[in-house]
N, C-alpha and C positions, 0 to 999 in steps of 0.2 A: 131645030136647035139640038135636040137630043142625038139625032143621027149624025150631025156634024161633029159633035164631041166624040162619039164612038168611032167615027171614021178617022178623026185626028189621032186618037189613041192607037188605033190599028196601024196608022201610018208610022207613028213613033216606034211601035214594036218592030215593024219590019225594017225601017230605015236605020234605027240606031241601036237595036238590040235591047231596048228597054221592055221590060215585061211587067205584067201585073203579078208580081212575085208574091207568094204567100208569106214571105218573111219581111215584107215591107213594100209599100206602094212605090212603084216606079223603080224598083231595084234593078241595077245593071247586073247581068250574069257575070259573076266574078269567080266562079268555081266553088261557091258556097255549098251548093248541094253535093258536089263531089267530095268536098272535105267532110261533110256530114256522113256520107256513105263510107268513106275510109275510116272515120272514127267508129262508126257502127260495127264495121267488120273487125277492127282491132279489139273493140270492147267485147264482142261476141267470142273472140279467140282468147280473151283474158290477157291481152297485151295492153295493160293499162297506160303505160307511159306513151305508147304510140297513139292510143285512143285520145288521151288528153292533148297530145300535140296536134292531132288532126282537128279536134274540136276547137282548140285555141286558134288554129289557123282560120277556121270557119268564122269564129267570133271576130277575129281581126278583120276579115273580109267584109262582114256585115255585122257591125257591132250593135245594131238596133234589132237584131233578130232574136226574139225571146227563145225560140226553139234551140238555137245554138248555145245559149247560156244554160238552158235546161240540160242538154246533152252533156255539156262540159261538167256541170254539177253532178250529174249521174255517174260519170266516169270517175270523177274525184272521190265521190262517196264510195263507189265499189272498190276502188283501189285502197282507200283508207280502211274499208271493212276487211280487206284481205291482209293488209300489212300494218300490224298494230303499231310498230315504231314510227310510222309516218302518219298515223291516224289523225292526230290533233291538227297538224298543218293542212292535210288534205281535206279534212272535214270543214275546217275554217274557210278554206277557199271554196268548197262546195256550197256552203251556206251563202257566201257572197254571190256566187254565180246564180244560185236558185233565187235569191232575193232580187238580183238584177233581172232575171227572167220574169218574175212576178211584177216587177216595176214596169217592164216593157209591155207586158200583157197580163193584166190583173185576172183574166179569165183562164190563164194557164195554170189550172189547179195542181197539176202534177209537181210544178216547181214549189208551190206552197206546201204540199204534202211532204216533199223531200226536205225542205227547210225545217219544217216542224219535227219531222222524224229525227233529224240530226240533233236538234235542240233536246228532244225527249231522250235520246240515247246518251247524250252527254250530261243529262241531269238538269238542264236549264228549262224547267217546266213552265215557268212564267212566260218565257219567250215562245215556247211551243204553243202555249194556250193563246197568246196574242196572235200568232200566225193562224191557228185554227179558227179563231173568232173572225179574223179578217176573211178567211175563206168562206165562212158561214154566211157572210153577206151576200155571196153569189150562189151558194150551194145549200140553201135552206132545206131542200128535200133529200139530202144525202145522208142515209143512215150510217154509213161508214164513218163519215166525218163526226157525227154525234157520238159514236162509239169511241173514236179517238179523243174527243173532248172529255168524255167520261173517264178515260184512263188518265189523262193529265190531271183532271180535277181530283181523282183518287190519289195520285202521287202528291198533290198539293195538300192532301188531308181534308178536302172539302166534300164531305159525304153527301150533303143535300144537293150540291151542284152536280156531283157525279151521278147520283140517282136520277136527277132531272134530265140529264143528257141521255142516260139509258132509256128513260121513258120516251123521250123524243124519238130515239132510234126505234124503239118498239112500235110506236105509232106508224112510223114510216115503213118498217119491214119486220112484222112480228115473227116471221119464220127464219130470221137470220141466225145461222149457227154461230157465227162470231159473236153476235149480240148475247146469246145465251151463255157462251163460254166466258165472255168478259163480265157479264152480270154475276155469274157464280164466283169468279175471281174477286171482284170488287166486294160483293156481299160477304164472302168468306174472310176478307181482309179486315172487316170491322167487328 
């Protein structure tokens, strides 16, 4: 039975161009990967509008591909980071795309980190903390995540929670330079 299923899948791949695509089961090759490559090249060259356009094309081709939404979110964030006048609109779209990427693939932590970073940089600490806590469900052993949680708790004025997050990070990685820098910052702030 197992061999019959495998043989059937292989027949579909060769006969109809259907592949076990990493961006969705049974995805038909639509040029999605090519659009991502174009977007990557434009983003690396600092051509943000072209990068966004390429990633939007990829997302349009395969809307259920979390990676496409993540890359679009990254391009929007980078563009907004460079052009202050467009920042609020670009970052708002970036948050939407990152959230969509996390919705499609809850294990795509980079999308959550980007979403939380934008909330943090715009001063929406409660939303940043909610995203970080959601990520913590899947990444309990991540000291960097605990440091980020400590920073948010600090901004919210929650000293005990900030120190507790720092302690969790210390247990996970006692030699982290970032941990020591953030701990000094937080402890000096009180």
